[in-house]
C-alpha positions in Angstrom: -21.5 -30.1 3.5 -18.7 -30.0 6.3 -17.7 -26.5 7.9 -14.2 -27.2 6.1 -15.6 -27.9 2.7 -18.1 -25.2 3.3 -15.8 -22.3 4.3 -13.5 -23.5 0.9 -16.5 -23.3 -1.5 -17.2 -19.6 0.2 -13.8 -18.6 -0.2 -13.7 -20.0 -3.9 -16.7 -17.8 -4.6 -15.5 -14.4 -3.1 -12.2 -14.7 -4.9 -14.0 -14.8 -8.0 -16.4 -12.1 -7.2 -12.8 -10.3 -6.7 -11.4 -11.2 -9.9 -14.4 -10.2 -11.8 -14.5 -7.0 -10.3 -11.3 -5.7 -11.5 -12.1 -5.0 -15.5 -10.9 -7.5 -17.8 -9.6 -10.3 -15.3 -10.8 -13.7 -15.0 -10.0 -16.1 -12.0 -7.4 -19.1 -12.7 -8.1 -20.8 -9.9 -11.4 -22.0 -8.7 -10.2 -22.7 -5.0 -11.0 -26.4 -5.1 -9.6 -27.9 -7.9 -6.7 -28.0 -10.5 -8.9 -27.3 -13.7 -7.2 -25.2 -16.0 -3.9 -26.4 -15.3 -1.3 -28.8 -16.1 1.7 -30.0 -14.0 5.1 -30.8 -15.5 8.1 -32.7 -13.5 5.7 -33.3 -10.7 7.2 -34.2 -7.4 5.1 -35.8 -4.5 1.9 -34.3 -4.0 2.2 -31.6 -6.7 0.3 -29.1 -5.7 -3.1 -28.8 -4.0 -6.2 -27.0 -3.2 -6.4 -26.3 0.3 -9.2 -24.3 1.9 -9.6 -22.1 -0.9 -5.9 -21.5 -1.4 -3.6 -23.5 -3.6 -0.9 -24.7 -2.1 2.5 -26.3 -3.0 3.5 -28.3 0.0 6.9 -29.4 1.5 6.5 -32.7 -0.2 5.1 -31.8 -3.3 6.3 -28.9 -6.3 7.2 -29.3 -9.8 5.9 -27.1 -12.8 2.3 -25.9 -12.4 1.5 -24.6 -15.5 -1.7 -22.9 -17.2 -3.4 -25.0 -20.0 -2.8 -22.2 -22.7 -0.4 -20.2 -23.9 -0.3 -16.1 -22.9 1.6 -13.7 -24.7 1.1 -9.9 -23.1 -0.9 -10.0 -19.7 -1.2 -8.5 -16.4 -0.8 -11.4 -13.4 -2.2 -11.0 -10.0 -2.0 -13.2 -7.0 -1.2 -13.5 -3.3 1.4 -15.5 -1.6 2.3 -16.2 1.5 5.9 -17.8 2.9 7.3 -19.8 5.5 10.9 -19.7 6.4 12.8 -21.1 3.7 10.1 -21.0 1.0 11.3 -21.1 -2.7 9.0 -21.0 -5.5 8.5 -19.0 -8.9 6.7 -17.6 -11.5 7.5 -19.1 -14.7 6.6 -16.9 -17.9 6.7 -17.1 -21.5 7.9 -20.6 -20.6 7.8 -23.9 -22.5 6.3 -27.0 -21.0 9.5 -29.1 -20.7 13.0 -27.6 -20.1 14.0 -25.5 -17.2 11.7 -22.4 -17.1 14.1 -19.7 -15.8 16.4 -20.1 -19.2 14.0 -21.2 -21.8 11.4 -19.0 -20.6 11.3 -16.2 -17.8 11.2 -16.9 -14.0 9.9 -14.2 -11.4 11.8 -15.5 -7.9 9.2 -16.1 -5.1 11.4 -16.7 -2.2 12.1 -15.8 1.4 15.6 -14.4 0.3 16.5 -13.7 4.4 16.2 -16.9 5.3 19.3 -18.2 7.0 19.8 -20.6 4.4 20.4 -18.2 1.5 22.0 -15.8 3.5 25.2 -14.7 1.9 24.8 -17.1 -0.9 22.3 -15.1 -3.4 23.4 -13.1 -6.2 21.6 -9.2 -6.7 19.3 -11.2 -9.3 18.4 -14.1 -7.4 16.3 -12.1 -4.9 12.6 -11.8 -4.6 11.0 -10.6 -7.5 13.8 -10.7 -9.7 13.7 -12.1 -13.2 16.1 -14.9 -12.6 19.8 -14.4 -12.8 19.2 -11.5 -15.4 17.0 -8.3 -13.7 17.6 -7.9 -10.3 14.6 -6.7 -8.2 14.7 -3.9 -5.4 14.6 -4.8 -1.8 12.7 -4.3 1.1 9.2 -4.4 0.1 8.2 -8.2 1.2 6.4 -8.5 4.1 7.3 -10.6 7.1 7.2 -14.4 6.5 3.9 -15.8 7.3 2.1 -12.6 6.1 0.2 -12.3 2.8 1.8 -10.6 -0.1 0.6 -9.0 -3.3 2.3 -9.1 -6.3 1.6 -7.8 -10.1 3.7 -9.1 -13.3 2.9 -7.4 -16.3 4.1 -8.9 -19.6 4.2 -5.8 -22.1 6.2 -6.7 -25.6 9.5 -6.4 -24.5 9.0 -4.6 -21.0 8.0 -6.8 -17.9 7.5 -4.9 -14.6 7.1 -6.8 -11.0 5.1 -5.0 -8.5 5.1 -5.8 -4.6 2.7 -4.7 -2.4 2.3 -1.4 -4.2 5.8 -1.2 -5.2 7.1 -1.3 -8.5 10.5 -3.4 -7.6 11.4 -4.4 -11.4 10.8 -2.4 -14.6 13.1 -4.3 -17.0 13.1 -3.7 -21.1 14.4 -7.1 -22.3 15.6 -5.2 -25.5 18.3 -4.0 -23.7 19.9 -7.2 -22.8 22.5 -7.3 -25.7 25.0 -9.8 -24.1 25.6 -12.8 -26.4 26.3 -15.2 -23.3 23.3 -13.9 -21.1 21.1 -14.4 -24.8 22.7 -17.8 -25.1 22.2 -18.9 -21.8 18.6 -17.4 -21.7 17.1 -18.0 -24.8 13.8 -17.5 -23.1 14.4 -13.8 -23.1 13.5 -13.9 -27.0 10.2 -15.5 -26.3 6.9 -13.6 -27.3 4.5 -16.4 -25.9 4.4 -19.4 -23.4 2.9 -20.8 -20.5 2.2 -19.5 -17.1 2.6 -21.1 -14.0 4.4 -21.7 -10.5 8.0 -23.3 -10.3 7.8 -25.1 -6.9 11.4 -26.7 -5.1 10.1 -28.7 -2.6 9.3 -25.9 0.0 5.6 -24.7 1.4 4.3 -21.7 -0.7 0.8 -20.6 -0.2 -1.2 -18.6 -3.2 -4.8 -17.2 -3.5 -6.5 -14.8 -5.6 -4.8 -15.7 -8.9 -6.1 -13.6 -11.5 -5.1 -12.7 -15.2 -6.0 -9.9 -17.9 -4.7 -10.4 -21.4 -3.3 -7.2 -22.8 -3.3 -6.6 -26.9 
């Protein structure tokens, strides 16, 4: 076994043990394959395992969904961005259609990059429930550093925690505007697929795990 393969194998094992050390959590990524995942709208290479890390390359993307649906859960992962990175976490999403509207999308975005400066609405910054609930800003680490994020979906309440700070605490039931509800039918969904929504920019992901809630 080459040094590179050995390092990836060791890291995959370490990540699995990390998930198991959190009661009720299980790993969703084995560090070496896309087992347990399915891709929709694949672009280029899609997503690739790289030294124990799940990577959406600049030349890849599409929607990488779990192979089963989830309703209520706590989803934890780490991510690392480079300048201009743009991805998202789709929750309670169907396999087809725009996950940001037919489900919900939690933004993963280098929102401080020059390409986005002055072009974003409050509900488009990192951590926001896209186009509906804006996230608090100022808690993302500098580009190139690893961030820790948790997304909790418990009935009609969605919370997003970034590096230990709750940046979204949303009650979906408070959305009453008929135009928003029409534009975002996914707000009414109780379950669906979970995954990453790539947009042709490099994003690195690791330590991906989930705990289902009753």
